PDB file of N, CA, C and O in Angstrom:
ATOM      1  N   UNK A   1    -161.183  35.858  73.630  1.00  0.00           N
ATOM      2  CA  UNK A   1    -160.605  36.994  74.018  1.00  0.00           C
ATOM      3  C   UNK A   1    -161.140  38.321  72.429  1.00  0.00           C
ATOM      4  O   UNK A   1    -161.428  38.127  71.248  1.00  0.00           O
ATOM      5  N   UNK A   2    -161.042  39.442  73.213  1.00  0.00           N
ATOM      6  CA  UNK A   2    -161.692  40.673  72.230  1.00  0.00           C
ATOM      7  C   UNK A   2    -161.377  40.847  71.286  1.00  0.00           C
ATOM      8  O   UNK A   2    -161.898  39.850  70.787  1.00  0.00           O
ATOM      9  N   UNK A   3    -160.773  41.449  70.261  1.00  0.00           N
ATOM     10  CA  UNK A   3    -160.249  41.977  69.325  1.00  0.00           C
ATOM     11  C   UNK A   3    -160.117  43.625  69.410  1.00  0.00           C
ATOM     12  O   UNK A   3    -161.037  44.264  68.898  1.00  0.00           O
ATOM     13  N   UNK A   4    -159.245  44.205  69.902  1.00  0.00           N
ATOM     14  CA  UNK A   4    -159.272  45.762  70.501  1.00  0.00           C
ATOM     15  C   UNK A   4    -158.970  46.514  69.198  1.00  0.00           C
ATOM     16  O   UNK A   4    -157.977  46.180  68.552  1.00  0.00           O
ATOM     17  N   UNK A   5    -159.761  47.505  68.770  1.00  0.00           N
ATOM     18  CA  UNK A   5    -160.045  48.397  67.218  1.00  0.00           C
ATOM     19  C   UNK A   5    -158.477  49.124  67.048  1.00  0.00           C
ATOM     20  O   UNK A   5    -157.787  48.684  67.967  1.00  0.00           O
ATOM     21  N   UNK A   6    -158.048  49.640  66.586  1.00  0.00           N
ATOM     22  CA  UNK A   6    -156.851  49.844  66.335  1.00  0.00           C
ATOM     23  C   UNK A   6    -157.098  51.991  66.554  1.00  0.00           C
ATOM     24  O   UNK A   6    -158.156  52.555  66.272  1.00  0.00           O
ATOM     25  N   UNK A   7    -156.000  52.629  67.021  1.00  0.00           N
ATOM     26  CA  UNK A   7    -156.812  53.570  67.566  1.00  0.00           C
ATOM     27  C   UNK A   7    -157.426  54.879  66.487  1.00  0.00           C
ATOM     28  O   UNK A   7    -158.124  55.842  66.804  1.00  0.00           O
ATOM     29  N   UNK A   8    -156.745  54.409  64.797  1.00  0.00           N
ATOM     30  CA  UNK A   8    -157.828  55.488  64.172  1.00  0.00           C
ATOM     31  C   UNK A   8    -159.100  54.799  63.824  1.00  0.00           C
ATOM     32  O   UNK A   8    -160.173  55.328  63.533  1.00  0.00           O
ATOM     33  N   UNK A   9    -158.909  53.975  63.874  1.00  0.00           N
ATOM     34  CA  UNK A   9    -160.523  53.355  64.266  1.00  0.00           C
ATOM     35  C   UNK A   9    -161.444  52.337  64.772  1.00  0.00           C
ATOM     36  O   UNK A   9    -162.096  51.325  64.517  1.00  0.00           O
ATOM     37  N   UNK A  10    -160.922  53.688  66.113  1.00  0.00           N
ATOM     38  CA  UNK A  10    -161.952  53.124  67.014  1.00  0.00           C
ATOM     39  C   UNK A  10    -163.114  53.865  67.660  1.00  0.00           C
ATOM     40  O   UNK A  10    -163.764  53.626  68.678  1.00  0.00           O
ATOM     41  N   UNK A  11    -163.211  55.385  66.243  1.00  0.00           N
ATOM     42  CA  UNK A  11    -163.968  55.783  66.578  1.00  0.00           C
ATOM     43  C   UNK A  11    -165.572  55.365  65.877  1.00  0.00           C
ATOM     44  O   UNK A  11    -166.758  55.565  66.135  1.00  0.00           O
ATOM     45  N   UNK A  12    -164.932  54.827  65.082  1.00  0.00           N
ATOM     46  CA  UNK A  12    -166.264  53.847  64.226  1.00  0.00           C
ATOM     47  C   UNK A  12    -167.347  53.122  65.404  1.00  0.00           C
ATOM     48  O   UNK A  12    -168.562  53.038  65.229  1.00  0.00           O
ATOM     49  N   UNK A  13    -166.738  52.711  66.422  1.00  0.00           N
ATOM     50  CA  UNK A  13    -167.500  52.254  67.923  1.00  0.00           C
ATOM     51  C   UNK A  13    -168.605  53.381  67.598  1.00  0.00           C
ATOM     52  O   UNK A  13    -169.120  52.912  66.583  1.00  0.00           O
ATOM     53  N   UNK A  14    -169.152  54.377  67.817  1.00  0.00           N
ATOM     54  CA  UNK A  14    -169.185  55.724  68.069  1.00  0.00           C
ATOM     55  C   UNK A  14    -170.147  56.093  67.047  1.00  0.00           C
ATOM     56  O   UNK A  14    -171.024  56.952  67.143  1.00  0.00           O
ATOM     57  N   UNK A  15    -169.857  55.272  65.962  1.00  0.00           N
ATOM     58  CA  UNK A  15    -170.661  56.250  64.911  1.00  0.00           C
ATOM     59  C   UNK A  15    -171.772  55.830  64.245  1.00  0.00           C
ATOM     60  O   UNK A  15    -172.191  54.673  64.281  1.00  0.00           O
ATOM     61  N   UNK A  16    -172.374  56.930  63.504  1.00  0.00           N
ATOM     62  CA  UNK A  16    -174.007  56.935  62.754  1.00  0.00           C
ATOM     63  C   UNK A  16    -173.617  56.351  61.584  1.00  0.00           C
ATOM     64  O   UNK A  16    -172.762  56.898  60.887  1.00  0.00           O
ATOM     65  N   UNK A  17    -174.474  54.597  61.049  1.00  0.00           N
ATOM     66  CA  UNK A  17    -174.294  54.389  60.649  1.00  0.00           C
ATOM     67  C   UNK A  17    -175.389  54.309  59.065  1.00  0.00           C
ATOM     68  O   UNK A  17    -176.364  53.628  59.385  1.00  0.00           O
ATOM     69  N   UNK A  18    -175.480  54.606  58.076  1.00  0.00           N
ATOM     70  CA  UNK A  18    -176.634  55.105  57.468  1.00  0.00           C
ATOM     71  C   UNK A  18    -176.513  53.735  55.722  1.00  0.00           C
ATOM     72  O   UNK A  18    -176.023  52.723  55.219  1.00  0.00           O
ATOM     73  N   UNK A  19    -176.917  54.248  55.670  1.00  0.00           N
ATOM     74  CA  UNK A  19    -177.194  52.739  54.044  1.00  0.00           C
ATOM     75  C   UNK A  19    -177.391  53.976  52.887  1.00  0.00           C
ATOM     76  O   UNK A  19    -177.903  55.094  52.940  1.00  0.00           O
ATOM     77  N   UNK A  20    -176.648  53.113  51.702  1.00  0.00           N
ATOM     78  CA  UNK A  20    -177.277  54.290  50.414  1.00  0.00           C
ATOM     79  C   UNK A  20    -177.228  52.924  49.410  1.00  0.00           C
ATOM     80  O   UNK A  20    -176.417  52.003  49.307  1.00  0.00           O
ATOM     81  N   UNK A  21    -178.275  53.194  48.843  1.00  0.00           N
ATOM     82  CA  UNK A  21    -178.819  52.223  47.482  1.00  0.00           C
ATOM     83  C   UNK A  21    -179.054  53.474  46.349  1.00  0.00           C
ATOM     84  O   UNK A  21    -179.885  54.379  46.274  1.00  0.00           O
ATOM     85  N   UNK A  22    -177.725  53.001  45.379  1.00  0.00           N
ATOM     86  CA  UNK A  22    -178.160  53.800  44.457  1.00  0.00           C
ATOM     87  C   UNK A  22    -177.870  52.835  42.839  1.00  0.00           C
ATOM     88  O   UNK A  22    -176.982  51.991  42.712  1.00  0.00           O
ATOM     89  N   UNK A  23    -178.625  53.143  42.009  1.00  0.00           N
ATOM     90  CA  UNK A  23    -178.727  51.846  40.536  1.00  0.00           C
ATOM     91  C   UNK A  23    -177.324  52.578  39.282  1.00  0.00           C
ATOM     92  O   UNK A  23    -177.112  53.576  38.592  1.00  0.00           O
ATOM     93  N   UNK A  24    -176.753  51.380  39.615  1.00  0.00           N
ATOM     94  CA  UNK A  24    -175.487  51.600  38.847  1.00  0.00           C
ATOM     95  C   UNK A  24    -175.174  50.119  37.683  1.00  0.00           C
ATOM     96  O   UNK A  24    -174.774  48.978  37.912  1.00  0.00           O
ATOM     97  N   UNK A  25    -175.537  50.750  36.553  1.00  0.00           N
ATOM     98  CA  UNK A  25    -175.562  49.794  35.262  1.00  0.00           C
ATOM     99  C   UNK A  25    -176.627  48.927  35.545  1.00  0.00           C
ATOM    100  O   UNK A  25    -175.867  47.970  35.695  1.00  0.00           O
ATOM    101  N   UNK A  26    -177.269  48.641  35.662  1.00  0.00           N
ATOM    102  CA  UNK A  26    -178.306  48.019  35.942  1.00  0.00           C
ATOM    103  C   UNK A  26    -178.833  47.435  36.503  1.00  0.00           C
ATOM    104  O   UNK A  26    -179.808  46.708  36.316  1.00  0.00           O
ATOM    105  N   UNK A  27    -177.803  47.860  37.884  1.00  0.00           N
ATOM    106  CA  UNK A  27    -177.832  47.271  39.495  1.00  0.00           C
ATOM    107  C   UNK A  27    -178.035  47.797  40.103  1.00  0.00           C
ATOM    108  O   UNK A  27    -177.966  48.992  39.813  1.00  0.00           O
ATOM    109  N   UNK A  28    -178.478  47.418  41.522  1.00  0.00           N
ATOM    110  CA  UNK A  28    -178.215  48.347  42.226  1.00  0.00           C
ATOM    111  C   UNK A  28    -177.885  47.948  43.485  1.00  0.00           C
ATOM    112  O   UNK A  28    -178.220  47.022  44.224  1.00  0.00           O
ATOM    113  N   UNK A  29    -176.624  49.533  43.585  1.00  0.00           N
ATOM    114  CA  UNK A  29    -175.761  49.008  44.799  1.00  0.00           C
ATOM    115  C   UNK A  29    -175.726  49.237  45.669  1.00  0.00           C
ATOM    116  O   UNK A  29    -176.142  50.388  45.806  1.00  0.00           O
ATOM    117  N   UNK A  30    -175.113  48.316  47.550  1.00  0.00           N
ATOM    118  CA  UNK A  30    -175.495  48.952  48.360  1.00  0.00           C
ATOM    119  C   UNK A  30    -174.276  49.058  49.179  1.00  0.00           C
ATOM    120  O   UNK A  30    -173.384  48.225  49.339  1.00  0.00           O
ATOM    121  N   UNK A  31    -174.440  50.528  49.785  1.00  0.00           N
ATOM    122  CA  UNK A  31    -173.073  50.507  50.662  1.00  0.00           C
ATOM    123  C   UNK A  31    -173.745  51.095  51.921  1.00  0.00           C
ATOM    124  O   UNK A  31    -174.944  51.050  52.195  1.00  0.00           O
ATOM    125  N   UNK A  32    -172.758  51.650  52.628  1.00  0.00           N
ATOM    126  CA  UNK A  32    -173.039  51.247  54.150  1.00  0.00           C
ATOM    127  C   UNK A  32    -171.915  52.748  54.696  1.00  0.00           C
ATOM    128  O   UNK A  32    -170.716  52.865  54.440  1.00  0.00           O
ATOM    129  N   UNK A  33    -172.679  53.602  55.383  1.00  0.00           N
ATOM    130  CA  UNK A  33    -171.445  54.952  55.043  1.00  0.00           C
ATOM    131  C   UNK A  33    -171.777  55.305  57.331  1.00  0.00           C
ATOM    132  O   UNK A  33    -172.745  55.229  58.087  1.00  0.00           O
ATOM    133  N   UNK A  34    -170.703  55.565  57.431  1.00  0.00           N
ATOM    134  CA  UNK A  34    -170.100  55.897  58.940  1.00  0.00           C
ATOM    135  C   UNK A  34    -169.864  56.818  59.040  1.00  0.00           C
ATOM    136  O   UNK A  34    -169.001  57.343  58.337  1.00  0.00           O
ATOM    137  N   UNK A  35    -170.833  57.737  60.394  1.00  0.00           N
ATOM    138  CA  UNK A  35    -170.545  58.574  60.241  1.00  0.00           C
ATOM    139  C   UNK A  35    -170.469  59.254  61.753  1.00  0.00           C
ATOM    140  O   UNK A  35    -171.485  59.201  62.446  1.00  0.00           O
ATOM    141  N   UNK A  36    -168.983  60.047  62.396  1.00  0.00           N
ATOM    142  CA  UNK A  36    -168.544  59.935  63.630  1.00  0.00           C
ATOM    143  C   UNK A  36    -169.566  61.292  63.857  1.00  0.00           C
ATOM    144  O   UNK A  36    -169.806  62.357  63.287  1.00  0.00           O
ATOM    145  N   UNK A  37    -169.973  60.593  64.982  1.00  0.00           N
ATOM    146  CA  UNK A  37    -170.903  61.162  65.962  1.00  0.00           C
ATOM    147  C   UNK A  37    -170.401  62.669  66.112  1.00  0.00           C
ATOM    148  O   UNK A  37    -170.816  63.709  65.601  1.00  0.00           O
ATOM    149  N   UNK A  38    -169.220  62.375  67.116  1.00  0.00           N
ATOM    150  CA  UNK A  38    -167.915  63.757  67.458  1.00  0.00           C
ATOM    151  C   UNK A  38    -168.004  64.601  66.960  1.00  0.00           C
ATOM    152  O   UNK A  38    -168.442  65.712  67.260  1.00  0.00           O
ATOM    153  N   UNK A  39    -167.284  63.879  65.459  1.00  0.00           N
ATOM    154  CA  UNK A  39    -166.009  65.429  64.270  1.00  0.00           C
ATOM    155  C   UNK A  39    -167.441  64.410  62.695  1.00  0.00           C
ATOM    156  O   UNK A  39    -167.190  63.388  62.057  1.00  0.00           O
ATOM    157  N   UNK A  40    -168.703  65.253  62.631  1.00  0.00           N
ATOM    158  CA  UNK A  40    -169.546  64.537  61.230  1.00  0.00           C
ATOM    159  C   UNK A  40    -168.546  64.713  60.014  1.00  0.00           C
ATOM    160  O   UNK A  40    -168.836  64.136  58.966  1.00  0.00           O
ATOM    161  N   UNK A  41    -167.381  65.476  60.082  1.00  0.00           N
ATOM    162  CA  UNK A  41    -166.416  65.610  58.975  1.00  0.00           C
ATOM    163  C   UNK A  41    -165.784  64.157  58.521  1.00  0.00           C
ATOM    164  O   UNK A  41    -165.273  64.081  57.404  1.00  0.00           O
ATOM    165  N   UNK A  42    -165.812  63.122  59.294  1.00  0.00           N
ATOM    166  CA  UNK A  42    -164.876  62.819  59.178  1.00  0.00           C
ATOM    167  C   UNK A  42    -166.250  60.879  58.682  1.00  0.00           C
ATOM    168  O   UNK A  42    -167.082  60.373  59.435  1.00  0.00           O
ATOM    169  N   UNK A  43    -165.929  60.502  57.487  1.00  0.00           N
ATOM    170  CA  UNK A  43    -166.481  59.687  56.748  1.00  0.00           C
ATOM    171  C   UNK A  43    -166.073  58.336  56.300  1.00  0.00           C
ATOM    172  O   UNK A  43    -164.995  58.282  55.708  1.00  0.00           O
ATOM    173  N   UNK A  44    -166.601  57.452  56.437  1.00  0.00           N
ATOM    174  CA  UNK A  44    -166.487  55.999  55.809  1.00  0.00           C
ATOM    175  C   UNK A  44    -167.485  55.471  54.959  1.00  0.00           C
ATOM    176  O   UNK A  44    -168.669  55.315  55.260  1.00  0.00           O
ATOM    177  N   UNK A  45    -166.939  55.201  53.869  1.00  0.00           N
ATOM    178  CA  UNK A  45    -167.928  54.505  53.303  1.00  0.00           C
ATOM    179  C   UNK A  45    -167.307  53.283  52.760  1.00  0.00           C
ATOM    180  O   UNK A  45    -166.272  53.162  52.104  1.00  0.00           O
ATOM    181  N   UNK A  46    -168.649  51.888  53.407  1.00  0.00           N
ATOM    182  CA  UNK A  46    -167.872  50.281  52.530  1.00  0.00           C
ATOM    183  C   UNK A  46    -169.399  50.144  51.534  1.00  0.00           C
ATOM    184  O   UNK A  46    -170.562  50.460  51.781  1.00  0.00           O
ATOM    185  N   UNK A  47    -168.604  49.393  50.087  1.00  0.00           N
ATOM    186  CA  UNK A  47    -169.410  48.510  49.347  1.00  0.00           C
ATOM    187  C   UNK A  47    -170.059  47.314  50.001  1.00  0.00           C
ATOM    188  O   UNK A  47    -169.430  46.360  50.457  1.00  0.00           O
ATOM    189  N   UNK A  48    -170.924  47.402  50.005  1.00  0.00           N
ATOM    190  CA  UNK A  48    -171.600  45.638  50.402  1.00  0.00           C
ATOM    191  C   UNK A  48    -172.074  45.009  49.212  1.00  0.00           C
ATOM    192  O   UNK A  48    -171.892  43.792  49.177  1.00  0.00           O
ATOM    193  N   UNK A  49    -172.516  45.420  48.439  1.00  0.00           N
ATOM    194  CA  UNK A  49    -173.124  44.470  47.503  1.00  0.00           C
ATOM    195  C   UNK A  49    -173.463  45.344  45.953  1.00  0.00           C
ATOM    196  O   UNK A  49    -173.263  46.529  45.687  1.00  0.00           O
ATOM    197  N   UNK A  50    -174.046  44.242  45.101  1.00  0.00           N
ATOM    198  CA  UNK A  50    -174.784  44.086  43.942  1.00  0.00           C
ATOM    199  C   UNK A  50    -176.117  43.084  43.987  1.00  0.00           C
ATOM    200  O   UNK A  50    -176.108  41.874  44.210  1.00  0.00           O
ATOM    201  N   UNK A  51    -177.453  44.076  43.666  1.00  0.00           N
ATOM    202  CA  UNK A  51    -178.547  43.533  44.016  1.00  0.00           C
ATOM    203  C   UNK A  51    -179.308  43.439  42.578  1.00  0.00           C
ATOM    204  O   UNK A  51    -179.281  44.513  41.976  1.00  0.00           O
ATOM    205  N   UNK A  52    -179.855  42.578  42.025  1.00  0.00           N
ATOM    206  CA  UNK A  52    -180.712  42.831  40.716  1.00  0.00           C
ATOM    207  C   UNK A  52    -181.752  43.440  41.055  1.00  0.00           C
ATOM    208  O   UNK A  52    -182.250  43.775  39.980  1.00  0.00           O
ATOM    209  N   UNK A  53    -182.454  43.829  41.936  1.00  0.00           N
ATOM    210  CA  UNK A  53    -183.834  44.793  42.373  1.00  0.00           C
ATOM    211  C   UNK A  53    -183.243  45.644  43.459  1.00  0.00           C
ATOM    212  O   UNK A  53    -182.121  45.632  43.965  1.00  0.00           O
ATOM    213  N   UNK A  54    -184.467  46.500  43.715  1.00  0.00           N
ATOM    214  CA  UNK A  54    -183.977  47.877  44.496  1.00  0.00           C
ATOM    215  C   UNK A  54    -184.877  47.054  45.537  1.00  0.00           C
ATOM    216  O   UNK A  54    -184.347  47.124  46.646  1.00  0.00           O
ATOM    217  N   UNK A  55    -185.969  46.354  45.560  1.00  0.00           N
ATOM    218  CA  UNK A  55    -186.260  45.440  47.350  1.00  0.00           C
ATOM    219  C   UNK A  55    -185.385  44.934  47.542  1.00  0.00           C
ATOM    220  O   UNK A  55    -184.788  45.506  48.453  1.00  0.00           O
ATOM    221  N   UNK A  56    -184.826  44.015  47.159  1.00  0.00           N
ATOM    222  CA  UNK A  56    -183.812  43.319  47.210  1.00  0.00           C
ATOM    223  C   UNK A  56    -182.465  43.977  48.040  1.00  0.00           C
ATOM    224  O   UNK A  56    -182.102  43.536  49.131  1.00  0.00           O
ATOM    225  N   UNK A  57    -181.789  45.107  47.337  1.00  0.00           N
ATOM    226  CA  UNK A  57    -181.103  46.020  48.148  1.00  0.00           C
ATOM    227  C   UNK A  57    -181.874  46.768  49.261  1.00  0.00           C
ATOM    228  O   UNK A  57    -181.444  46.983  50.394  1.00  0.00           O
ATOM    229  N   UNK A  58    -182.859  47.065  48.858  1.00  0.00           N
ATOM    230  CA  UNK A  58    -183.489  48.311  50.127  1.00  0.00           C
ATOM    231  C   UNK A  58    -183.795  46.975  51.768  1.00  0.00           C
ATOM    232  O   UNK A  58    -183.998  47.200  52.961  1.00  0.00           O
ATOM    233  N   UNK A  59    -183.698  45.906  51.110  1.00  0.00           N
ATOM    234  CA  UNK A  59    -183.435  44.703  51.941  1.00  0.00           C
ATOM    235  C   UNK A  59    -182.536  44.335  52.647  1.00  0.00           C
ATOM    236  O   UNK A  59    -182.681  44.053  53.836  1.00  0.00           O
ATOM    237  N   UNK A  60    -181.654  44.292  52.129  1.00  0.00           N
ATOM    238  CA  UNK A  60    -179.935  44.282  52.204  1.00  0.00           C
ATOM    239  C   UNK A  60    -179.860  45.579  52.865  1.00  0.00           C
ATOM    240  O   UNK A  60    -179.704  45.603  54.086  1.00  0.00           O
ATOM    241  N   UNK A  61    -179.912  46.182  52.492  1.00  0.00           N
ATOM    242  CA  UNK A  61    -178.904  47.174  53.037  1.00  0.00           C
ATOM    243  C   UNK A  61    -179.940  47.803  54.627  1.00  0.00           C
ATOM    244  O   UNK A  61    -179.371  48.306  55.596  1.00  0.00           O
ATOM    245  N   UNK A  62    -180.861  47.690  54.579  1.00  0.00           N
ATOM    246  CA  UNK A  62    -181.785  47.632  56.318  1.00  0.00           C
ATOM    247  C   UNK A  62    -180.381  46.729  57.502  1.00  0.00           C
ATOM    248  O   UNK A  62    -179.660  47.137  58.413  1.00  0.00           O
ATOM    249  N   UNK A  63    -180.539  45.682  56.971  1.00  0.00           N
ATOM    250  CA  UNK A  63    -180.589  44.318  57.593  1.00  0.00           C
ATOM    251  C   UNK A  63    -178.811  45.241  57.501  1.00  0.00           C
ATOM    252  O   UNK A  63    -178.759  46.209  58.260  1.00  0.00           O
ATOM    253  N   UNK A  64    -177.947  45.064  56.949  1.00  0.00           N
ATOM    254  CA  UNK A  64    -177.001  45.518  57.242  1.00  0.00           C
ATOM    255  C   UNK A  64    -176.886  46.895  57.514  1.00  0.00           C
ATOM    256  O   UNK A  64    -175.706  47.219  57.373  1.00  0.00           O
ATOM    257  N   UNK A  65    -177.433  47.633  57.768  1.00  0.00           N
ATOM    258  CA  UNK A  65    -177.384  48.935  58.629  1.00  0.00           C
ATOM    259  C   UNK A  65    -177.358  48.266  60.374  1.00  0.00           C
ATOM    260  O   UNK A  65    -176.589  48.533  61.298  1.00  0.00           O
ATOM    261  N   UNK A  66    -178.686  47.198  60.300  1.00  0.00           N
ATOM    262  CA  UNK A  66    -178.548  47.409  61.587  1.00  0.00           C
ATOM    263  C   UNK A  66    -177.747  46.566  62.446  1.00  0.00           C
ATOM    264  O   UNK A  66    -177.430  46.877  63.594  1.00  0.00           O
ATOM    265  N   UNK A  67    -177.369  45.302  61.759  1.00  0.00           N
ATOM    266  CA  UNK A  67    -176.602  44.282  61.565  1.00  0.00           C
ATOM    267  C   UNK A  67    -174.940  45.741  61.919  1.00  0.00           C
ATOM    268  O   UNK A  67    -174.278  45.658  62.954  1.00  0.00           O
ATOM    269  N   UNK A  68    -174.848  46.089  61.579  1.00  0.00           N
ATOM    270  CA  UNK A  68    -173.517  47.478  61.898  1.00  0.00           C
ATOM    271  C   UNK A  68    -173.414  48.354  62.793  1.00  0.00           C
ATOM    272  O   UNK A  68    -172.337  48.806  63.181  1.00  0.00           O
ATOM    273  N   UNK A  69    -174.380  48.644  63.158  1.00  0.00           N
ATOM    274  CA  UNK A  69    -174.924  50.328  63.866  1.00  0.00           C
ATOM    275  C   UNK A  69    -174.806  49.199  65.240  1.00  0.00           C
ATOM    276  O   UNK A  69    -175.639  48.300  65.362  1.00  0.00           O
ATOM    277  N   UNK A  70    -173.641  49.387  66.254  1.00  0.00           N
ATOM    278  CA  UNK A  70    -173.723  50.003  67.721  1.00  0.00           C
ATOM    279  C   UNK A  70    -175.175  49.835  68.350  1.00  0.00           C
ATOM    280  O   UNK A  70    -175.431  49.009  69.226  1.00  0.00           O
ATOM    281  N   UNK A  71    -175.528  50.176  68.137  1.00  0.00           N
ATOM    282  CA  UNK A  71    -177.019  50.705  69.050  1.00  0.00           C
ATOM    283  C   UNK A  71    -178.064  50.313  67.118  1.00  0.00           C
ATOM    284  O   UNK A  71    -178.059  50.909  66.041  1.00  0.00           O
ATOM    285  N   UNK A  72    -178.721  49.141  67.592  1.00  0.00           N
ATOM    286  CA  UNK A  72    -179.488  48.905  66.395  1.00  0.00           C
ATOM    287  C   UNK A  72    -180.765  49.535  66.631  1.00  0.00           C
ATOM    288  O   UNK A  72    -181.608  49.508  65.734  1.00  0.00           O
ATOM    289  N   UNK A  73    -181.029  50.157  67.844  1.00  0.00           N
ATOM    290  CA  UNK A  73    -182.329  50.928  67.672  1.00  0.00           C
ATOM    291  C   UNK A  73    -182.436  52.929  67.187  1.00  0.00           C
ATOM    292  O   UNK A  73    -183.281  53.760  67.521  1.00  0.00           O
ATOM    293  N   UNK A  74    -181.245  53.068  66.351  1.00  0.00           N
ATOM    294  CA  UNK A  74    -180.563  54.127  65.748  1.00  0.00           C
ATOM    295  C   UNK A  74    -180.594  55.564  66.505  1.00  0.00           C
ATOM    296  O   UNK A  74    -180.647  56.574  65.804  1.00  0.00           O
ATOM    297  N   UNK A  75    -180.553  55.709  68.288  1.00  0.00           N
ATOM    298  CA  UNK A  75    -180.270  56.484  68.744  1.00  0.00           C
ATOM    299  C   UNK A  75    -178.793  57.774  68.734  1.00  0.00           C
ATOM    300  O   UNK A  75    -178.615  58.935  69.102  1.00  0.00           O
ATOM    301  N   UNK A  76    -177.875  56.499  67.966  1.00  0.00           N
ATOM    302  CA  UNK A  76    -176.415  57.357  67.165  1.00  0.00           C
ATOM    303  C   UNK A  76    -177.257  58.208  66.155  1.00  0.00           C
ATOM    304  O   UNK A  76    -177.923  57.869  65.177  1.00  0.00           O
ATOM    305  N   UNK A  77    -176.974  59.567  66.785  1.00  0.00           N
ATOM    306  CA  UNK A  77    -177.086  60.247  65.582  1.00  0.00           C
ATOM    307  C   UNK A  77    -176.129  61.416  65.602  1.00  0.00           C
ATOM    308  O   UNK A  77    -175.444  61.770  66.562  1.00  0.00           O
ATOM    309  N   UNK A  78    -176.185  61.993  64.337  1.00  0.00           N
ATOM    310  CA  UNK A  78    -174.730  63.204  64.020  1.00  0.00           C
ATOM    311  C   UNK A  78    -175.892  64.106  64.359  1.00  0.00           C
ATOM    312  O   UNK A  78    -177.115  64.000  64.265  1.00  0.00           O
ATOM    313  N   UNK A  79    -174.752  65.367  64.941  1.00  0.00           N
ATOM    314  CA  UNK A  79    -175.512  66.859  65.097  1.00  0.00           C
ATOM    315  C   UNK A  79    -175.348  67.358  63.409  1.00  0.00           C
ATOM    316  O   UNK A  79    -174.281  67.518  62.817  1.00  0.00           O
ATOM    317  N   UNK A  80    -176.686  67.537  62.871  1.00  0.00           N
ATOM    318  CA  UNK A  80    -176.393  68.167  61.911  1.00  0.00           C
ATOM    319  C   UNK A  80    -175.943  70.069  61.633  1.00  0.00           C
ATOM    320  O   UNK A  80    -176.158  70.716  60.608  1.00  0.00           O
ATOM    321  N   UNK A  81    -175.329  70.527  62.844  1.00  0.00           N
ATOM    322  CA  UNK A  81    -175.241  71.781  62.760  1.00  0.00           C
ATOM    323  C   UNK A  81    -173.314  71.738  62.979  1.00  0.00           C
ATOM    324  O   UNK A  81    -172.511  72.615  63.296  1.00  0.00           O
ATOM    325  N   UNK A  82    -173.167  70.352  62.649  1.00  0.00           N
ATOM    326  CA  UNK A  82    -171.663  69.952  62.626  1.00  0.00           C
ATOM    327  C   UNK A  82    -171.231  70.195  61.414  1.00  0.00           C
ATOM    328  O   UNK A  82    -170.029  70.049  61.189  1.00  0.00           O
ATOM    329  N   UNK A  83    -172.435  70.771  60.006  1.00  0.00           N
ATOM    330  CA  UNK A  83    -171.749  70.813  58.592  1.00  0.00           C
ATOM    331  C   UNK A  83    -172.343  72.116  58.681  1.00  0.00           C
ATOM    332  O   UNK A  83    -173.347  72.528  59.262  1.00  0.00           O
ATOM    333  N   UNK A  84    -171.322  72.755  57.837  1.00  0.00           N
ATOM    334  CA  UNK A  84    -170.726  74.093  57.742  1.00  0.00           C
ATOM    335  C   UNK A  84    -171.637  74.170  56.135  1.00  0.00           C
ATOM    336  O   UNK A  84    -170.955  74.133  55.110  1.00  0.00           O
ATOM    337  N   UNK A  85    -173.323  74.285  56.008  1.00  0.00           N
ATOM    338  CA  UNK A  85    -173.538  74.120  54.552  1.00  0.00           C
ATOM    339  C   UNK A  85    -173.833  76.299  54.391  1.00  0.00           C
ATOM    340  O   UNK A  85    -174.056  77.053  55.338  1.00  0.00           O
ATOM    341  N   UNK A  86    -173.740  76.595  53.266  1.00  0.00           N
ATOM    342  CA  UNK A  86    -174.133  77.676  52.300  1.00  0.00           C
ATOM    343  C   UNK A  86    -174.532  77.524  51.564  1.00  0.00           C
ATOM    344  O   UNK A  86    -173.971  77.087  50.559  1.00  0.00           O
ATOM    345  N   UNK A  87    -176.396  77.955  51.714  1.00  0.00           N
ATOM    346  CA  UNK A  87    -177.236  78.049  50.704  1.00  0.00           C
ATOM    347  C   UNK A  87    -177.082  78.719  50.302  1.00  0.00           C
ATOM    348  O   UNK A  87    -178.126  78.627  49.656  1.00  0.00           O
ATOM    349  N   UNK A  88    -176.441  80.027  49.750  1.00  0.00           N
ATOM    350  CA  UNK A  88    -176.393  81.216  49.081  1.00  0.00           C
ATOM    351  C   UNK A  88    -175.333  80.426  47.917  1.00  0.00           C
ATOM    352  O   UNK A  88    -174.895  81.055  46.954  1.00  0.00           O
TER     353      UNK A  88
END
């Protein structure tokens, strides 16, 4: 029996998944960023964990990103024109 997602979480099925690795207080923090492909302004960030080295953090980030993505090949992409950047 499959679990149906809530209506407000259904967009996560078709989202682009990216990873973020940043150094905070001597540890490397890994987060996953879910971006809606239809509405790029809808973003969800989930912290995965902290690691003692950058190499371990990058390995974990890549693995978690591929696991969380519906399409592990990475073909789900956000339209970059969906963001309204003013360069001035």
